[in-house]
N, C-alpha and C positions, 0 to 999 in steps of 0.2 A: 721810140717811147714805149714804155711798158703798158700793155693793155690791162683792162680791169673789167670785171663784170658788175662792179658797183655803179649805181646810178648817181650817187652823190655822197657827201660827207656831212655829218653834223658834229660840231664841237659842243658837247653837253657839259654844263657847269653845275657842280653840286651846290647844295645850300650850306648855310652857316652851321658849323659844328659837325659837318659830315666829312667823310672820306670819299674819294672817287669810286671806291669799291662799292659804295652804297648803291650805285647804278649799274652793277655788273650784269644785271639781267636785261638791261635796255635793248641790247642787240637782238634779244629773243622776243621782244614785243611784236604783236601782229603787224605785218607790213614792213618790218625793219630789215628783212633778209638781204635786200640789195642796197642797204644804206650803211656806210661805214661810220663807226662811232669812235670819237676821241674824247676822253674825259681827263682834263687837267686837274691837278691837285693844288688847292690853296695852301699858302703858308699858315703857320700858327702864330698868333699874337694875341694881345689882350683885347677882350671884347667887353665893352662897358656894361651891357645888359646882363652878362654872366658874372662879371667881376672876376674873371679868370681867363687864361689863354684858351683859344679854340681855333680850329681852322676857319679862316674867313677871307673874304674878298674885299671887305670894307667893315668899318665898325658898325655895330648895332647898338645905338644909344639906349634903347628901351624896348620893352614888349609889354602890351601890344604896341605896334608901331603907330606913330602919329605923323601928321603932316609936318609939324615942327621938327620932328626927328629926321625927316627926309632932307631938310636943309642942312642939318648937322652932318649927315652922311656925305652930302655933296662936297663938303669941305675937307673930308678925310683924304689925305694924300695917298692912302692905300688904294683908293678907288681908281685913281689915274694909272697907278702901276698895274692894277688888275685889268683895266681896259687894254693897256699896252701888251700885257701877257696874252690876252685873248686874241688880239690882232696878230701877235707873233705866231700863235698856233695856226691861225688862218693863213698867214703868210707862208708857213712851211708847206702847205698843200698847194698854194698858188705857185710857189717857187718850183714845185715838182710838176707843174703843168696843168693843174686843175683850174678851170675857170671859176671866178668868184660866184657865178650864177649856179654852180653845182655844189656850193658850200652853204651850210646853214649853221646857226648858233642858237642854242637854247639852254634852258636850265630851270631848276626848281627854286622858288623863293628868292633868296639872295642871288642865286645863280641866274634866275630869270631876269632880275633887275639888271644884272651885269650884261646879260646876253642882249637885251634891247639896246643898251647904250653902245655896246661894242659893234653891233650891226649897223646902227644909224651913223656911226662915226668912222666906219671902215673906209680907209682912203683908196683902196685899190679896185673899187667897183662895187656894184650892188650885189649883195648876197641873195641866195634863193629865198631866204626867210629867217625870221627870228621867232623863237617860241619862249613864252614866259608862263610857267605854271605857278600860280600863287605868288607872283612877283609884285613889283611896284616900280614907279618911275622916280628914280633918285632926284631930289631937288624940286619935286613938284610943289609949286607954290601958287598954282592957278594958271600956269602956262608960261610965265616969264622966266624961263630957265637961264637966259643969257645973264641975268643978274645974280643967279644963285650958283652957277657953275663957271666961275672965272677961268678955271684951267682949261675949259673946253671952248671958250669964246673963239669964234672965227672958224670952227670946224663942226659945230653942232647946228643943224643936222646935215651931214654930207649926203646921206642916202635916204631921202624922205619917201621914196617909192618902195622901200624894202617891205615886203609882206610881213606882217606881225600877227601871230596868234597869241592872244593874251587870255588866259583861262583862269577863273577864280571861283572860289566857293562862297556862297552867301553866308555861311556860318563859320567863316574863318575868324577865330578869336585872336590870332597872332597878327595877321595882316588884314585888317578889316576891309570888307568889299568896297567900302566908300573910297578907299585909296585906289582901288582898281578903276572905279568910275571916274574919279577926278583925273587920274593919270591918262586914261583914254582921251578925255577931253583936252588935256594939255598936249598930247601928241597931235591931235587934230589941229590945235591952234598953232603948233610948230610947223604945220604943212605936211605932216605924214598922211599919205593918201591910201594906204592899204592896211589899215588896222582892223583886225577881226577880233571883236570882243565876245567872249563866251563866259557865261556864269552858270553854275550848277546849284540848284536849290538844295540846301541841306549839307553841302559839302564843306568839310572843315579844311584845316591846313594839311593837305595830303594829296597824293596822286591816286585817282580812282581808275577802275577798269575802263571806263568810257574814254578817258584820256589816253590810256595805253593803246586802246584800239584805234584811236583817231590819229595819233601822231604820225605813224608811218604813211598813211594815206595822204595826209596833209603835205608832208615833205615830198612824197612822190609827185603830187600835183604841182608843187612849186618847181621841182627839178624839170618836170616835163614842160612847163611854161617857158623855161629858158631855151629849149629847142637846141638844135645843132649839136656840135661836137662837145664832148665832156672836157676835153683838154684844149689848151691854147696852142698857138703855133710854136711857142718857145718853151723850153724846159730849162730852168736855171738850177744851179746848185743850191740846195736848201740850207738855211741857217739853222742854228740850234733852235729847237721848237720853243722851249720855255726855259730860258737861262735862269738857273737858281731855283726852279720850281719843279717838284716831282710830278711826273705824269704817268698815266697808266699805259699809254701806247706811244712809244717813241718812233715816229716815222723814220724808216731807214731807206736804203737805196732801192729796196723792192716794195716800198710802201704803197705803190699803185697796184700791186698784185693782190689777189684775195689773201686775207690773213686769217689766222685761226681765231674765230670769234670768241672762243673760250678764254683767250689770253688778253682781252682788251682792257680788263680792269685789274688793278693791282691786288695783291693779297689782301683779303678783307681785314679791316682793322676793327677791334672791339670797341674803339671809341666812336660813339655816335650820340653826342650829347643832345643834339637838337635837330629838328626837321625844319629849321628856319633857313 
């Protein structure tokens, strides 16, 4: 098995209207030196709130986001595909020998919403953690998600002990902080036992320096908690990472070896309509 000096991997999911290259500097954030970063790219389709096509993981019915809109998003078939896409990215690393406890998933806004669902429903083991910056809990209607998410019934929540870092700004005018608070309550009602809620006074819908400084340390702590070997006993042949979806870093036969961190994100795209 190929050795690596990386302590873990995070699959980082961009927001609505963004390209994966938006996050090309993430590997250079403080504390991220020993953490590999994989950024998948969402397909482009019609978004209701924009009334035009944009890269998305699910529909955005309106902005600012409301609780009623969360239910609409839960019924969007694109969301189920996006969860499967994220699971496929994680599977590619597991199939190469990485333990799930050395993998994390995170994202900004719509990417953060997807990251939490993907982590809580991952079928191959508990991940090291999930990170949501300015995200929301899809389908939050006060906690009874089984009625709102029929496509996920029977597998929600598979991994309630997954550590979750959910960070939001009190002055977010696109995703009101009230959705953060109600979503945290809903997760607790669903039996999630490791939800870390952080809010920053005055922060809008953005990523601030404090978050950049904290992410690497939080991930390293989660990877360290897993203890033991980074790799499992078996190494399987990996499947295609994201069939039909463009990604910035395609794991190859030597994907467990150190990679050129400057090549982790695709060529920057001038299209960046939204930070949602």
